[in-house]
Backbone as JSON Lines, residues from 0, in Angstrom:
{"i":0,"aa":"M","n":[-3.85,-20.37,26.71],"ca":[-3.07,-20.04,25.53],"c":[-3.29,-21.12,24.48]}
{"i":1,"aa":"G","n":[-3.6,-20.7,23.26],"ca":[-3.85,-21.64,22.18],"c":[-2.57,-22.16,21.56]}
{"i":2,"aa":"R","n":[-2.67,-23.37,21.09],"ca":[-1.59,-23.98,20.3],"c":[-2.21,-24.45,19.01]}
{"i":3,"aa":"Y","n":[-1.57,-24.11,17.92],"ca":[-2.14,-24.39,16.61],"c":[-1.13,-25.11,15.72]}
{"i":4,"aa":"R","n":[-1.63,-26.05,14.99],"ca":[-0.83,-26.64,13.92],"c":[-0.84,-25.65,12.76]}
{"i":5,"aa":"I","n":[0.02,-25.87,11.81],"ca":[0.15,-24.92,10.7],"c":[-1.16,-24.77,9.91]}
{"i":6,"aa":"G","n":[-1.88,-25.85,9.71],"ca":[-3.15,-25.77,9.0],"c":[-4.19,-24.96,9.75]}
{"i":7,"aa":"E","n":[-4.18,-25.09,11.08],"ca":[-5.13,-24.34,11.9],"c":[-4.82,-22.84,11.89]}
{"i":8,"aa":"I","n":[-3.53,-22.53,12.02],"ca":[-3.19,-21.1,12.04],"c":[-3.35,-20.48,10.66]}
{"i":9,"aa":"A","n":[-3.18,-21.29,9.63],"ca":[-3.42,-20.81,8.26],"c":[-4.89,-20.42,8.1]}
{"i":10,"aa":"K","n":[-5.76,-21.28,8.58],"ca":[-7.19,-21.0,8.47],"c":[-7.57,-19.77,9.29]}
{"i":11,"aa":"L","n":[-7.04,-19.66,10.5],"ca":[-7.36,-18.53,11.37],"c":[-6.83,-17.2,10.82]}
{"i":12,"aa":"S","n":[-5.66,-17.26,10.17],"ca":[-5.05,-16.03,9.67],"c":[-5.47,-15.7,8.25]}
{"i":13,"aa":"G","n":[-5.98,-16.69,7.51],"ca":[-6.33,-16.47,6.12],"c":[-5.13,-16.54,5.18]}
{"i":14,"aa":"L","n":[-4.0,-17.01,5.68],"ca":[-2.79,-17.12,4.88],"c":[-2.58,-18.56,4.42]}
{"i":15,"aa":"S","n":[-1.82,-18.73,3.37],"ca":[-1.52,-20.08,2.89],"c":[-0.43,-20.71,3.76]}
{"i":16,"aa":"L","n":[-0.35,-22.02,3.69],"ca":[0.7,-22.73,4.42],"c":[2.07,-22.24,3.96]}
{"i":17,"aa":"R","n":[2.23,-22.07,2.66],"ca":[3.51,-21.63,2.11],"c":[3.89,-20.25,2.62]}
{"i":18,"aa":"T","n":[2.92,-19.36,2.72],"ca":[3.2,-18.01,3.21],"c":[3.64,-18.05,4.66]}
{"i":19,"aa":"I","n":[2.98,-18.86,5.45],"ca":[3.36,-18.98,6.87],"c":[4.77,-19.54,6.98]}
{"i":20,"aa":"R","n":[5.08,-20.56,6.2],"ca":[6.44,-21.11,6.21],"c":[7.45,-20.05,5.78]}
{"i":21,"aa":"Y","n":[7.09,-19.28,4.77],"ca":[7.98,-18.22,4.28],"c":[8.24,-17.18,5.38]}
{"i":22,"aa":"Y","n":[7.19,-16.75,6.06],"ca":[7.35,-15.78,7.14],"c":[8.24,-16.35,8.25]}
{"i":23,"aa":"E","n":[8.12,-17.63,8.48],"ca":[8.98,-18.27,9.47],"c":[10.43,-18.28,8.98]}
{"i":24,"aa":"E","n":[10.65,-18.61,7.71],"ca":[12.0,-18.59,7.13],"c":[12.61,-17.19,7.21]}
{"i":25,"aa":"E","n":[11.77,-16.17,7.06],"ca":[12.21,-14.78,7.09],"c":[12.41,-14.26,8.51]}
{"i":26,"aa":"G","n":[12.07,-15.07,9.52],"ca":[12.27,-14.68,10.91],"c":[11.2,-13.79,11.48]}
{"i":27,"aa":"L","n":[10.05,-13.71,10.8],"ca":[8.97,-12.87,11.3],"c":[8.15,-13.56,12.39]}
{"i":28,"aa":"I","n":[8.07,-14.86,12.33],"ca":[7.44,-15.66,13.38],"c":[8.34,-16.86,13.64]}
{"i":29,"aa":"K","n":[8.1,-17.53,14.77],"ca":[8.92,-18.7,15.1],"c":[8.04,-19.77,15.71]}
{"i":30,"aa":"A","n":[7.94,-20.88,15.02],"ca":[7.13,-21.99,15.5],"c":[7.95,-22.84,16.46]}
{"i":31,"aa":"S","n":[7.25,-23.44,17.4],"ca":[7.87,-24.48,18.23],"c":[7.82,-25.76,17.42]}
{"i":32,"aa":"R","n":[8.68,-26.7,17.74],"ca":[8.71,-27.97,17.01],"c":[8.61,-29.13,18.0]}
{"i":33,"aa":"T","n":[7.85,-30.13,17.59],"ca":[7.8,-31.36,18.38],"c":[9.07,-32.16,18.08]}
{"i":34,"aa":"D","n":[9.27,-33.24,18.81],"ca":[10.43,-34.1,18.54],"c":[10.38,-34.63,17.12]}
{"i":35,"aa":"G","n":[9.2,-34.8,16.59],"ca":[9.03,-35.28,15.22],"c":[9.14,-34.17,14.17]}
{"i":36,"aa":"G","n":[9.35,-32.93,14.61],"ca":[9.53,-31.81,13.68],"c":[8.25,-31.08,13.3]}
{"i":37,"aa":"Q","n":[7.12,-31.47,13.9],"ca":[5.86,-30.81,13.57],"c":[5.82,-29.41,14.18]}
{"i":38,"aa":"R","n":[5.36,-28.45,13.38],"ca":[5.28,-27.06,13.82],"c":[4.06,-26.85,14.72]}
{"i":39,"aa":"W","n":[4.28,-26.04,15.76],"ca":[3.19,-25.59,16.61],"c":[3.31,-24.09,16.79]}
{"i":40,"aa":"Y","n":[2.19,-23.4,16.67],"ca":[2.16,-21.95,16.79],"c":[1.31,-21.56,17.99]}
{"i":41,"aa":"R","n":[1.59,-20.36,18.52],"ca":[0.87,-19.85,19.69],"c":[-0.04,-18.68,19.29]}
{"i":42,"aa":"D","n":[-0.84,-18.25,20.23],"ca":[-1.7,-17.08,20.0],"c":[-0.87,-15.87,19.57]}
{"i":43,"aa":"E","n":[0.28,-15.71,20.16],"ca":[1.17,-14.59,19.83],"c":[1.55,-14.63,18.34]}
{"i":44,"aa":"D","n":[1.79,-15.84,17.83],"ca":[2.13,-15.97,16.41],"c":[0.96,-15.54,15.53]}
{"i":45,"aa":"L","n":[-0.23,-15.87,15.95],"ca":[-1.42,-15.46,15.2],"c":[-1.54,-13.94,15.19]}
{"i":46,"aa":"V","n":[-1.27,-13.31,16.32],"ca":[-1.29,-11.85,16.39],"c":[-0.25,-11.27,15.44]}
{"i":47,"aa":"Y","n":[0.95,-11.85,15.42],"ca":[2.0,-11.37,14.52],"c":[1.61,-11.56,13.06]}
{"i":48,"aa":"L","n":[1.0,-12.68,12.72],"ca":[0.56,-12.91,11.34],"c":[-0.48,-11.88,10.93]}
{"i":49,"aa":"R","n":[-1.4,-11.6,11.82],"ca":[-2.43,-10.59,11.5],"c":[-1.8,-9.21,11.38]}
{"i":50,"aa":"R","n":[-0.79,-8.94,12.19],"ca":[-0.09,-7.65,12.12],"c":[0.67,-7.54,10.8]}
{"i":51,"aa":"I","n":[1.29,-8.63,10.37],"ca":[1.99,-8.63,9.08],"c":[1.01,-8.31,7.95]}
{"i":52,"aa":"I","n":[-0.14,-8.94,7.98],"ca":[-1.17,-8.69,6.96],"c":[-1.55,-7.22,6.95]}
{"i":53,"aa":"E","n":[-1.77,-6.67,8.13],"ca":[-2.15,-5.26,8.25],"c":[-1.06,-4.34,7.7]}
{"i":54,"aa":"L","n":[0.18,-4.57,8.14],"ca":[1.28,-3.71,7.72],"c":[1.57,-3.83,6.22]}
{"i":55,"aa":"K","n":[1.48,-5.04,5.69],"ca":[1.65,-5.22,4.24],"c":[0.56,-4.47,3.49]}
{"i":56,"aa":"G","n":[-0.66,-4.5,4.01],"ca":[-1.76,-3.78,3.39],"c":[-1.55,-2.27,3.39]}
{"i":57,"aa":"L","n":[-0.75,-1.79,4.33],"ca":[-0.43,-0.35,4.4],"c":[0.81,0.0,3.59]}
{"i":58,"aa":"G","n":[1.38,-1.02,2.92],"ca":[2.52,-0.75,2.05],"c":[3.89,-1.03,2.64]}
{"i":59,"aa":"F","n":[3.94,-1.63,3.81],"ca":[5.22,-1.95,4.42],"c":[5.84,-3.18,3.75]}
{"i":60,"aa":"S","n":[7.14,-3.15,3.56],"ca":[7.86,-4.31,3.03],"c":[8.14,-5.28,4.18]}
{"i":61,"aa":"L","n":[8.48,-6.5,3.83],"ca":[8.8,-7.48,4.88],"c":[10.03,-7.06,5.67]}
{"i":62,"aa":"S","n":[10.99,-6.43,5.03],"ca":[12.18,-5.98,5.77],"c":[11.81,-4.87,6.76]}
{"i":63,"aa":"E","n":[10.9,-3.99,6.38],"ca":[10.44,-2.95,7.32],"c":[9.69,-3.58,8.48]}
{"i":64,"aa":"I","n":[8.86,-4.56,8.19],"ca":[8.1,-5.25,9.23],"c":[9.05,-5.99,10.18]}
{"i":65,"aa":"R","n":[10.02,-6.68,9.6],"ca":[11.0,-7.41,10.41],"c":[11.72,-6.46,11.37]}
{"i":66,"aa":"R","n":[12.13,-5.29,10.86],"ca":[12.84,-4.31,11.68],"c":[11.96,-3.85,12.85]}
{"i":67,"aa":"I","n":[10.67,-3.64,12.57],"ca":[9.74,-3.22,13.63],"c":[9.59,-4.34,14.66]}
{"i":68,"aa":"F","n":[9.44,-5.57,14.2],"ca":[9.28,-6.7,15.11],"c":[10.53,-6.91,15.96]}
{"i":69,"aa":"Q","n":[11.7,-6.72,15.38],"ca":[12.95,-6.95,16.1],"c":[13.16,-5.95,17.23]}
{"i":70,"aa":"M","n":[12.54,-4.79,17.11],"ca":[12.66,-3.78,18.16],"c":[12.07,-4.25,19.48]}
{"i":71,"aa":"K","n":[11.19,-5.21,19.43],"ca":[10.54,-5.7,20.65],"c":[11.57,-6.15,21.68]}
{"i":72,"aa":"D","n":[12.61,-6.82,21.21],"ca":[13.63,-7.34,22.11],"c":[14.52,-6.26,22.71]}
{"i":73,"aa":"E","n":[14.64,-5.14,22.03],"ca":[15.52,-4.08,22.51],"c":[14.75,-2.89,23.08]}
{"i":74,"aa":"D","n":[13.44,-3.03,23.23],"ca":[12.6,-1.9,23.63],"c":[11.51,-2.36,24.59]}
{"i":75,"aa":"A","n":[11.86,-2.55,25.84],"ca":[10.91,-3.07,26.82],"c":[9.7,-2.14,27.01]}
{"i":76,"aa":"S","n":[9.91,-0.83,26.9],"ca":[8.8,0.11,27.13],"c":[7.86,0.2,25.94]}
{"i":77,"aa":"G","n":[8.37,-0.11,24.75],"ca":[7.57,0.01,23.55],"c":[7.64,1.38,22.9]}
{"i":78,"aa":"N","n":[8.29,2.33,23.57],"ca":[8.36,3.7,23.05],"c":[9.18,3.78,21.76]}
{"i":79,"aa":"K","n":[10.26,3.04,21.7],"ca":[11.1,3.07,20.5],"c":[10.32,2.53,19.29]}
{"i":80,"aa":"R","n":[9.59,1.44,19.51],"ca":[8.76,0.88,18.43],"c":[7.66,1.84,18.03]}
{"i":81,"aa":"R","n":[7.05,2.46,19.01],"ca":[5.97,3.41,18.73],"c":[6.5,4.56,17.88]}
{"i":82,"aa":"E","n":[7.65,5.11,18.25],"ca":[8.24,6.21,17.49],"c":[8.64,5.76,16.08]}
{"i":83,"aa":"A","n":[9.19,4.55,15.97],"ca":[9.58,4.04,14.65],"c":[8.35,3.82,13.78]}
{"i":84,"aa":"L","n":[7.31,3.25,14.36],"ca":[6.07,3.04,13.61],"c":[5.45,4.38,13.19]}
{"i":85,"aa":"L","n":[5.47,5.32,14.08],"ca":[4.93,6.64,13.77],"c":[5.69,7.26,12.6]}
{"i":86,"aa":"A","n":[7.0,7.16,12.62],"ca":[7.81,7.7,11.51],"c":[7.49,6.96,10.21]}
{"i":87,"aa":"E","n":[7.36,5.65,10.27],"ca":[7.05,4.85,9.08],"c":[5.66,5.18,8.54]}
{"i":88,"aa":"Y","n":[4.69,5.3,9.44],"ca":[3.33,5.65,9.02],"c":[3.31,7.03,8.35]}
{"i":89,"aa":"R","n":[4.03,7.98,8.92],"ca":[4.09,9.31,8.33],"c":[4.73,9.27,6.95]}
{"i":90,"aa":"K","n":[5.78,8.48,6.82],"ca":[6.46,8.34,5.53],"c":[5.5,7.74,4.49]}
{"i":91,"aa":"K","n":[4.78,6.67,4.86],"ca":[3.82,6.04,3.95],"c":[2.7,7.03,3.59]}
{"i":92,"aa":"L","n":[2.26,7.78,4.56],"ca":[1.2,8.77,4.33],"c":[1.67,9.81,3.33]}
{"i":93,"aa":"D","n":[2.89,10.32,3.5],"ca":[3.43,11.3,2.55],"c":[3.55,10.71,1.15]}
{"i":94,"aa":"E","n":[4.02,9.46,1.06],"ca":[4.15,8.79,-0.24],"c":[2.78,8.63,-0.91]}
{"i":95,"aa":"D","n":[1.78,8.24,-0.13],"ca":[0.44,8.06,-0.69],"c":[-0.16,9.39,-1.13]}
{"i":96,"aa":"R","n":[0.07,10.44,-0.36],"ca":[-0.43,11.76,-0.75],"c":[0.23,12.23,-2.05]}
{"i":97,"aa":"A","n":[1.51,11.95,-2.2],"ca":[2.2,12.31,-3.45],"c":[1.62,11.52,-4.62]}
{"i":98,"aa":"R","n":[1.3,10.24,-4.4],"ca":[0.67,9.44,-5.46],"c":[-0.7,9.99,-5.82]}
{"i":99,"aa":"I","n":[-1.44,10.44,-4.82],"ca":[-2.77,11.02,-5.08],"c":[-2.63,12.29,-5.91]}
{"i":100,"aa":"R","n":[-1.66,13.15,-5.58],"ca":[-1.46,14.38,-6.35],"c":[-1.1,14.04,-7.8]}
{"i":101,"aa":"K","n":[-0.24,13.07,-7.98],"ca":[0.15,12.67,-9.34],"c":[-1.05,12.1,-10.09]}
{"i":102,"aa":"L","n":[-1.83,11.28,-9.42],"ca":[-3.02,10.71,-10.05],"c":[-4.03,11.8,-10.38]}
{"i":103,"aa":"Q","n":[-4.19,12.79,-9.5],"ca":[-5.12,13.88,-9.76],"c":[-4.68,14.67,-10.98]}
{"i":104,"aa":"A","n":[-3.38,14.9,-11.13],"ca":[-2.88,15.61,-12.32],"c":[-3.18,14.8,-13.58]}
{"i":105,"aa":"H","n":[-3.03,13.5,-13.49],"ca":[-3.33,12.61,-14.61],"c":[-4.83,12.68,-14.96]}
{"i":106,"aa":"I","n":[-5.67,12.65,-13.95],"ca":[-7.12,12.74,-14.15],"c":[-7.48,14.08,-14.8]}
{"i":107,"aa":"D","n":[-6.88,15.16,-14.3],"ca":[-7.13,16.48,-14.88],"c":[-6.77,16.5,-16.36]}
{"i":108,"aa":"E","n":[-5.65,15.92,-16.7],"ca":[-5.21,15.88,-18.1],"c":[-6.2,15.09,-18.95]}
{"i":109,"aa":"L","n":[-6.65,13.96,-18.45],"ca":[-7.64,13.16,-19.18],"c":[-8.96,13.92,-19.35]}
{"i":110,"aa":"E","n":[-9.39,14.62,-18.3],"ca":[-10.62,15.41,-18.39],"c":[-10.48,16.48,-19.46]}
{"i":111,"aa":"W","n":[-9.32,17.12,-19.54],"ca":[-9.09,18.13,-20.55],"c":[-9.25,17.54,-21.95]}
{"i":112,"aa":"H","n":[-8.63,16.37,-22.16],"ca":[-8.74,15.72,-23.47],"c":[-10.18,15.31,-23.79]}
{"i":113,"aa":"V","n":[-10.88,14.79,-22.81],"ca":[-12.29,14.43,-23.01],"c":[-13.08,15.68,-23.39]}
{"i":114,"aa":"H","n":[-12.86,16.76,-22.67],"ca":[-13.57,18.01,-22.95],"c":[-13.28,18.48,-24.38]}
{"i":115,"aa":"Q","n":[-12.04,18.44,-24.79],"ca":[-11.67,18.86,-26.14],"c":[-12.35,17.99,-27.19]}
{"i":116,"aa":"L","n":[-12.37,16.71,-26.97],"ca":[-13.0,15.8,-27.94],"c":[-14.51,15.96,-27.96]}
{"i":117,"aa":"E","n":[-15.11,16.27,-26.82],"ca":[-16.56,16.5,-26.8],"c":[-16.92,17.77,-27.57]}
{"i":118,"aa":"K","n":[-16.09,18.78,-27.5],"ca":[-16.35,20.02,-28.22],"c":[-16.26,19.81,-29.73]}
{"i":119,"aa":"A","n":[-15.51,18.84,-30.15],"ca":[-15.32,18.59,-31.57],"c":[-16.32,17.55,-32.08]}
{"i":120,"aa":"E","n":[-17.46,17.44,-31.43],"ca":[-18.47,16.42,-31.73],"c":[-18.93,16.42,-33.19]}
{"i":121,"aa":"G","n":[-19.09,17.61,-33.79],"ca":[-19.58,17.69,-35.15],"c":[-18.55,17.36,-36.21]}
{"i":122,"aa":"G","n":[-17.33,17.24,-35.81],"ca":[-16.26,16.95,-36.76],"c":[-14.93,17.15,-36.08]}
{"i":123,"aa":"F","n":[-13.98,16.46,-36.52],"ca":[-12.69,16.49,-35.85],"c":[-11.61,16.87,-36.86]}
{"i":124,"aa":"T","n":[-11.92,17.86,-37.67],"ca":[-10.99,18.23,-38.74],"c":[-10.18,19.47,-38.42]}
{"i":125,"aa":"E","n":[-10.64,20.3,-37.46],"ca":[-9.9,21.52,-37.14],"c":[-10.19,21.94,-35.7]}
{"i":126,"aa":"C","n":[-9.44,22.87,-35.25],"ca":[-9.61,23.42,-33.9],"c":[-10.98,24.09,-33.8]}
{"i":127,"aa":"P","n":[-11.64,24.02,-32.65],"ca":[-12.95,24.65,-32.5],"c":[-12.92,26.17,-32.68]}
{"i":128,"aa":"G","n":[-11.75,26.77,-32.76],"ca":[-11.64,28.19,-33.08],"c":[-12.14,29.11,-31.99]}
{"i":129,"aa":"A","n":[-13.22,29.86,-32.29],"ca":[-13.72,30.88,-31.37],"c":[-14.11,30.28,-30.02]}
{"i":130,"aa":"L","n":[-14.49,29.02,-30.0],"ca":[-14.87,28.4,-28.72],"c":[-13.69,28.32,-27.76]}
{"i":131,"aa":"C","n":[-12.47,28.31,-28.29],"ca":[-11.29,28.19,-27.43],"c":[-11.2,29.32,-26.41]}
{"i":132,"aa":"A","n":[-11.58,30.52,-26.8],"ca":[-11.46,31.68,-25.91],"c":[-12.3,31.51,-24.65]}
{"i":133,"aa":"S","n":[-13.42,30.8,-24.75],"ca":[-14.29,30.63,-23.59],"c":[-14.08,29.29,-22.88]}
{"i":134,"aa":"C","n":[-13.17,28.5,-23.38],"ca":[-12.92,27.18,-22.81],"c":[-12.24,27.3,-21.44]}
{"i":135,"aa":"Q","n":[-12.68,26.51,-20.49],"ca":[-12.09,26.56,-19.15],"c":[-10.64,26.07,-19.14]}
{"i":136,"aa":"Y","n":[-10.23,25.4,-20.2],"ca":[-8.88,24.86,-20.28],"c":[-7.98,25.68,-21.22]}
{"i":137,"aa":"S","n":[-8.42,26.86,-21.64],"ca":[-7.67,27.63,-22.63],"c":[-6.26,27.99,-22.15]}
{"i":138,"aa":"S","n":[-6.08,28.14,-20.87],"ca":[-4.77,28.51,-20.35],"c":[-3.73,27.39,-20.53]}
{"i":139,"aa":"R","n":[-4.19,26.18,-20.72],"ca":[-3.25,25.08,-20.88],"c":[-3.29,24.43,-22.25]}
{"i":140,"aa":"C","n":[-4.15,24.93,-23.11],"ca":[-4.29,24.35,-24.44],"c":[-3.08,24.72,-25.28]}
{"i":141,"aa":"I","n":[-2.44,23.74,-25.89],"ca":[-1.28,24.01,-26.72],"c":[-1.68,24.57,-28.08]}
{"i":142,"aa":"F","n":[-2.96,24.52,-28.41],"ca":[-3.43,25.0,-29.7],"c":[-3.94,26.43,-29.65]}
{"i":143,"aa":"F","n":[-4.42,26.84,-28.46],"ca":[-4.99,28.18,-28.3],"c":[-3.95,29.08,-27.66]}
{"i":144,"aa":"R","n":[-3.61,30.11,-28.3],"ca":[-2.65,31.08,-27.74],"c":[-3.32,32.45,-27.76]}
{"i":145,"aa":"K","n":[-3.42,33.04,-26.59],"ca":[-4.0,34.39,-26.5],"c":[-2.98,35.37,-27.06]}
{"i":146,"aa":"G","n":[-3.48,36.25,-27.95],"ca":[-2.74,37.21,-28.72],"c":[-1.6,37.86,-28.1]}
């Protein structure tokens, strides 16, 4: 089993010393202390730091991560944590899919505007007129109204 000083675990995890101290203050990891107060971390702490990085990258807040980590003490089988993680992952997935739909609608709107401006290449003084009827965006154009 490895024992690491804070600088060593920072290098191994890719986190700053301040971030590691902050995670310790937040109760996400717990260092052992020498009589002189020097922090020592174990392999398990390194695994937890890497897990924090992963979960934060997936959009989890520190309070959500803390709640997941705390389940370890009350869930010897791991099933409760697995179910909680599964629910959280599904929630994040749904949120991300909703963001993608919103972004796609935004992209569609921008494409429509680009298309309209490209059609007005020869001048931008009036509506393209007859071209509107054949435009793929005519159903949503606020300027073109079918009779």
